[in-house]
ZAMARGU-4260 file (C-alpha; in steps of 0.2 Angstrom, whole numbers, plus 5000, padded with zeros to 4 digits):
<rodrens>
0) 5682/4885/5296 | 5673/4869/5291 | 5662/4878/5280 | 5676/4887/5271 | 5686/4871/5269
5) 5670/4863/5262 | 5668/4878/5250 | 5686/4877/5244 | 5685/4858/5241 | 5669/4860/5232
10) 5676/4873/5221 | 5692/4862/5217 | 5681/4847/5213 | 5670/4858/5202 | 5685/4865/5193
15) 5692/4847/5190 | 5675/4841/5183 | 5674/4856/5171 | 5692/4852/5165 | 5687/4834/5162
20) 5671/4839/5153 | 5682/4851/5142 | 5694/4837/5138 | 5680/4826/5132 | 5672/4839/5122
25) 5689/4841/5112 | 5687/4824/5106 | 5673/4819/5093 | 5671/4802/5100 | 5673/4794/5117
30) 5687/4781/5115 | 5679/4763/5118 | 5690/4748/5117 | 5686/4729/5117 | 5693/4713/5112
35) 5687/4700/5099 | 5680/4685/5107 | 5676/4675/5092 | 5674/4676/5073 | 5659/4667/5064
40) 5656/4669/5046 | 5655/4687/5041 | 5656/4695/5059 | 5666/4696/5074 | 5659/4695/5092
45) 5666/4707/5105 | 5664/4706/5124 | 5662/4721/5135 | 5661/4733/5121 | 5647/4746/5124
50) 5646/4754/5107 | 5629/4758/5099 | 5623/4750/5083 | 5630/4759/5069 | 5646/4764/5077
55) 5662/4763/5066 | 5676/4754/5074 | 5693/4747/5069 | 5700/4730/5073 | 5719/4731/5077
60) 5723/4715/5069 | 5740/4709/5062 | 5737/4720/5047 | 5746/4737/5047 | 5731/4748/5044
65) 5719/4737/5054 | 5702/4732/5048 | 5687/4744/5049 | 5670/4738/5052 | 5653/4743/5060
70) 5643/4737/5075 | 5627/4728/5068 | 5620/4721/5083 | 5621/4721/5102 | 5616/4707/5114
75) 5618/4708/5133 | 5636/4713/5135 | 5642/4708/5118 | 5643/4718/5102 | 5643/4710/5084
80) 5654/4719/5072 | 5654/4717/5053 | 5670/4722/5044 | 5670/4733/5029 | 5682/4720/5021
85) 5687/4702/5023 | 5687/4693/5040 | 5702/4683/5036 | 5716/4688/5048 | 5705/4692/5062
90) 5708/4681/5078 | 5702/4680/5096 | 5710/4693/5107 | 5712/4707/5094 | 5709/4724/5101
95) 5694/4734/5093 | 5693/4753/5095 | 5678/4764/5092 | 5682/4777/5079 | 5666/4786/5076
100) 5647/4787/5079 | 5642/4784/5060 | 5647/4786/5042 | 5647/4803/5034 | 5649/4808/5016
105) 5657/4824/5008 | 5643/4833/4999 | 5649/4845/4987 | 5646/4852/4969 | 5663/4845/4965
110) 5655/4828/4965 | 5648/4831/4947 | 5656/4820/4935 | 5664/4809/4948 | 5664/4791/4952
115) 5664/4786/4971 | 5663/4770/4981 | 5651/4765/4994 | 5660/4775/5007 | 5660/4791/4997
120) 5678/4790/4992 | 5684/4794/4975 | 5686/4779/4963 | 5690/4787/4947 | 5709/4792/4951
125) 5705/4811/4950 | 5710/4816/4967 | 5699/4820/4982 | 5682/4829/4983 | 5685/4848/4985
130) 5675/4859/4997 | 5658/4854/5003 | 5653/4847/5021 | 5652/4830/5029 | 5634/4824/5030
135) 5628/4809/5039 | 5621/4796/5027 | 5607/4790/5039 | 5594/4804/5038 | 5575/4804/5040
140) 5563/4807/5026 | 5555/4824/5023 | 5540/4828/5034 | 5525/4823/5024 | 5516/4839/5028
145) 5530/4849/5022 | 5532/4840/5005 | 5526/4850/4991 | 5514/4841/4979 | 5520/4834/4963
150) 5513/4845/4949 | 5526/4846/4936 | 5531/4832/4923 | 5549/4826/4921 | 5554/4822/4903
155) 5564/4806/4903 | 5568/4807/4884 | 5560/4790/4882 | 5544/4790/4872 | 5535/4776/4879
160) 5537/4783/4897 | 5533/4801/4893 | 5518/4796/4883 | 5510/4782/4893 | 5518/4783/4910
165) 5522/4801/4913 | 5533/4804/4928 | 5532/4819/4939 | 5547/4828/4948 | 5548/4821/4965
170) 5539/4804/4960 | 5547/4787/4965 | 5545/4775/4951 | 5551/4757/4950 | 5557/4747/4935
175) 5553/4729/4937 | 5560/4714/4927 | 5570/4698/4927 | 5588/4697/4923 | 5593/4702/4905
180) 5578/4712/4899 | 5586/4729/4898 | 5585/4738/4914 | 5602/4745/4913 | 5600/4751/4895
185) 5584/4760/4900 | 5592/4768/4915 | 5607/4774/4903 | 5594/4782/4891 | 5585/4791/4905
190) 5601/4797/4912 | 5607/4804/4895 | 5591/4812/4890 | 5582/4817/4905 | 5577/4835/4909
195) 5583/4834/4927 | 5597/4846/4932 | 5608/4832/4941 | 5609/4813/4940 | 5614/4803/4955
200) 5617/4785/4950 | 5619/4770/4963 | 5626/4754/4955 | 5622/4742/4970 | 5629/4725/4969
205) 5633/4727/4950 | 5644/4715/4940 | 5661/4722/4939 | 5662/4720/4921 | 5646/4731/4918
210) 5652/4746/4928 | 5663/4753/4915 | 5651/4748/4901 | 5637/4758/4909 | 5648/4773/4913
215) 5656/4774/4895 | 5643/4766/4884 | 5626/4768/4892 | 5629/4784/4901 | 5642/4792/4890
220) 5653/4807/4892 | 5639/4820/4891 | 5628/4810/4904 | 5643/4809/4916 | 5646/4827/4916
225) 5630/4830/4926 | 5630/4814/4935 | 5637/4807/4951 | 5640/4788/4950 | 5641/4778/4967
230) 5648/4760/4964 | 5648/4745/4975 | 5651/4729/4965 | 5643/4712/4970 | 5660/4706/4977
235) 5661/4719/4990 | 5654/4717/5008 | 5636/4718/5012 | 5639/4734/5022 | 5647/4743/5008
240) 5633/4738/4996 | 5620/4745/5008 | 5630/4761/5011 | 5631/4764/4992 | 5612/4766/4992
245) 5612/4777/5007 | 5627/4788/5001 | 5619/4791/4984 | 5602/4796/4992 | 5612/4808/5004
250) 5621/4816/4989 | 5604/4818/4980 | 5597/4826/4995 | 5611/4838/4995 | 5608/4844/4977
255) 5590/4845/4981 | 5594/4857/4995 | 5603/4868/4982 | 5586/4870/4973 | 5590/4858/4959
260) 5578/4845/4952 | 5588/4828/4955 | 5586/4811/4947 | 5591/4797/4958 | 5593/4781/4950
265) 5597/4765/4960 | 5601/4748/4952 | 5595/4738/4961 | 5584/4739/4976 | 5584/4720/4976
270) 5603/4718/4978 | 5602/4731/4992 | 5589/4720/5000 | 5600/4705/4998 | 5614/4714/5007
275) 5602/4719/5021 | 5597/4701/5023 | 5616/4696/5024 | 5618/4709/5038 | 5602/4704/5047
280) 5605/4685/5047 | 5623/4688/5053 | 5618/4699/5067 | 5606/4685/5073 | 5589/4690/5066
285) 5577/4676/5062 | 5573/4674/5044 | 5555/4678/5039 | 5548/4679/5021 | 5559/4669/5010
290) 5574/4671/5021 | 5572/4690/5023 | 5573/4695/5041 | 5560/4709/5047 | 5573/4723/5047
295) 5574/4722/5028 | 5555/4727/5026 | 5557/4740/5039 | 5573/4748/5030 | 5565/4748/5012
300) 5552/4762/5016 | 5565/4772/5026 | 5577/4773/5011 | 5564/4775/4997 | 5554/4788/5006
305) 5569/4800/5007 | 5566/4804/4988 | 5552/4817/4984 | 5549/4836/4984 | 5555/4848/4997
310) 5552/4867/4998 | 5568/4870/4988 | 5570/4856/4975 | 5565/4838/4971 | 5572/4821/4970
315) 5564/4810/4958 | 5568/4792/4962 | 5569/4778/4949 | 5573/4761/4957 | 5576/4745/4947
320) 5569/4729/4955 | 5576/4713/4950 | 5562/4700/4952 | 5565/4682/4954 | 5559/4671/4940
325) 5550/4686/4932 | 5538/4685/4946 | 5532/4703/4952 | 5524/4695/4967 | 5540/4689/4975
330) 5543/4698/4992 | 5555/4712/4988 | 5545/4716/4972 | 5528/4716/4981 | 5535/4727/4995
335) 5542/4740/4983 | 5526/4741/4973 | 5517/4745/4989 | 5529/4759/4993 | 5533/4767/4976
340) 5522/4779/4966 | 5521/4768/4951 | 5530/4754/4942 | 5536/4750/4925 | 5536/4732/4920
345) 5549/4726/4907 | 5542/4711/4897 | 5554/4697/4892 | 5541/4692/4878 | 5544/4710/4871
350) 5563/4708/4873 | 5564/4692/4863 | 5554/4700/4849 | 5568/4714/4849 | 5556/4727/4855
355) 5566/4739/4865 | 5563/4747/4877 | 5553/4731/4882 | 5540/4741/4892 | 5524/4732/4895
360) 5512/4747/4895 | 5497/4737/4900 | 5506/4730/4916 | 5513/4747/4921 | 5506/4762/4930
365) 5511/4780/4935 | 5501/4785/4950 | 5503/4803/4948 | 5501/4805/4929 | 5483/4811/4932
370) 5489/4826/4942 | 5503/4832/4930 | 5497/4828/4912 | 5484/4838/4903 | 5467/4831/4899
375) 5471/4828/4880 | 5486/4818/4885 | 5477/4808/4898 | 5462/4804/4886 | 5474/4799/4872
380) 5484/4787/4883 | 5468/4779/4890 | 5461/4777/4872 | 5477/4769/4865 | 5479/4758/4880
385) 5461/4752/4879 | 5464/4747/4861 | 5480/4738/4866 | 5470/4728/4879 | 5457/4723/4867
390) 5471/4716/4855 | 5479/4707/4870 | 5463/4698/4875 | 5460/4692/4857 | 5478/4689/4853
395) 5477/4670/4854 | 5462/4669/4843 | 5471/4681/4830 | 5487/4671/4830 | 5479/4654/4827
400) 5468/4661/4813 | 5451/4658/4823 | 5446/4676/4822 | 5436/4681/4806 | 5439/4699/4801
405) 5423/4709/4802 | 5416/4700/4817 | 5420/4713/4829 | 5424/4731/4825 | 5435/4735/4840
410) 5446/4720/4836 | 5447/4724/4818 | 5453/4742/4823 | 5465/4734/4835 | 5473/4723/4822
415) 5475/4738/4811 | 5482/4750/4824 | 5493/4740/4836 | 5508/4738/4824 | 5508/4757/4823
420) 5506/4759/4842 | 5521/4746/4844 | 5531/4756/4832 | 5528/4772/4843 | 5533/4763/4859
425) 5550/4757/4852 | 5566/4768/4852 | 5584/4766/4849 | 5595/4769/4864 | 5604/4783/4855
430) 5588/4792/4850 | 5581/4806/4861 | 5562/4810/4861 | 5556/4826/4869 | 5542/4826/4881
435) 5532/4837/4869 | 5535/4825/4855 | 5529/4810/4865 | 5513/4819/4870 | 5509/4825/4853
440) 5513/4808/4845 | 5501/4799/4857 | 5487/4812/4854 | 5490/4810/4835 | 5488/4791/4837
445) 5472/4793/4847 | 5465/4805/4834 | 5469/4792/4821 | 5460/4778/4831 | 5444/4789/4833
450) 5444/4794/4815 | 5445/4775/4809 | 5432/4770/4822 | 5420/4783/4816 | 5420/4776/4798
455) 5405/4767/4792 | 5406/4748/4796 | 5410/4737/4782 | 5398/4722/4780 | 5404/4706/4786
460) 5401/4697/4769 | 5412/4711/4761 | 5426/4709/4774 | 5427/4690/4772 | 5427/4691/4753
</rodrens>
């Protein structure tokens, strides 16, 4: 009898346990609640709130809709929550409820031509995103052994880039400069003229005034039709600015999975890093290099490595880096140079001479150009850059009149050819140059240099007279 009773009780308990488990499985998230203990700066500290880092939660404040936020730190039995909005209105004792395990974004072909915010919500007043599926924005980079090698060039439509700094499909390139040297204009040219199937553009920490200017003037109607623009302006919370970069990267990965060649442009990585610094310091991380906590330098490669080739398509990443005081060796610029597959340096000296795009060819490099350009193209680029280097080394002597023509054959040739080379490197923002035209123009310049170098040398006395 005892054994039968034990069996019946065991079955009953088992049934109740299964019902409880089924009830939990019907909910996406186990409901967790806590109370705000204190609010300091940009964060709220909660006691007895065992939610994981990255969990999305809602503060039930006096506001009707409450304030959404995210767990950015956990210490002992306390959690640090950073709201997606302003902390004004939060007070000690407010209830906080966990609403999800992490942010997702709706990935759909309907995103083409749309402008969305850092949380993936439409910002252009054209209704919701149709179809698609919800994809987590925190994802790992492709397996390095499953990445296909970069073997095809991507035409950018910008002559100086296609000629001297050929970019491959799946490459990650940085555009480095100080403020006001032409990064946004160059990005707009690439977005309009590129050979990529789709553009995904992240404007991270951008000035509010410049967003519409970029969309309507730099990108244009034709560029927008095949683009997705993700916007988080500089006045938005740090979490939203970081999420804008992650949302754009996730959308680019979605289009890559459809077998397309995607161009992901982010302006700028520096402002994303500054937002990460705000989050890290607010969560209690110690400042390290120039106030940046260690998590910033751990996050950069995790974000930038997500671009690249896969078995289906490619994501070519072009990331602008706003360097402090035109110094390429400042912490974020130095870290990005070590991660990316090349860098384009925009020179303020060229910009003040009205030379646009202000690309300093000698200070820029594409690490995959040797694998994707043909031998004639590579040889021509090397020959022209070599002559430019000779001119740069002697520029001071030439400018003050201390160099006598006929003293050095290479310098004479550089003085003669550099104006033509600079003309080749300049381009109007409305002018498109095909990849083939850039290559052929560079090869033609190299042939002209060779032919003039092979001419008999004029005697120094004749040259001076």
